[in-house]
C-alpha positions, 0 to 999 in steps of 0.5 A: 463508491467507484475506484477513482473515489476510493483512491482519492480518499485513500491517498491523504489517509496514507500521508499524501503522495509524498509519503508513498515510496512504492506500490504493487499488489498481489491477488487481494492486497494493495502493497505499499511502502510508506516513508513514514508508516505512522502517517497511515491512518489505519482506522480511517482506511478501514472505514473506506468503502471497498476496504476489507482491512489494512495492516503493516507487516515487514515494512509494507502497508497492506490494504485488503480489497479482494480479488479483482477489485485490487487490480482496478484500485492499483491501476487507478492508484498508479494513475492518480499518484504517478508512482512508478509501477513495481513488482512484488519482489521490488517492493519487498526489497524496498520494504526490507530496507526499513527493517532492522538487521534482525528482521532482515536476517529472519527473511533470508 
């Protein structure tokens, strides 16, 4: 499956474009902040070709693609969703707003 196909299948499994608050990536993972994490279908996302796993942590929904591939997926994801590109620190800041006060203090 090519990256465009993966992204087109991924978006509805995240609750659609309207559920995606922001996106970035690190060396291996697509890192997303969703408005409603419960709309992210982890089981279905895990079954997509090229996905090596996914989980929610610290207000972020992270999908593991691996080194190199994640860059291509991210570029296609931004193109398909028209979401503003963000740095990892910007996404971390947005994600922290979803955490309760105790969680936010623990990350300081």
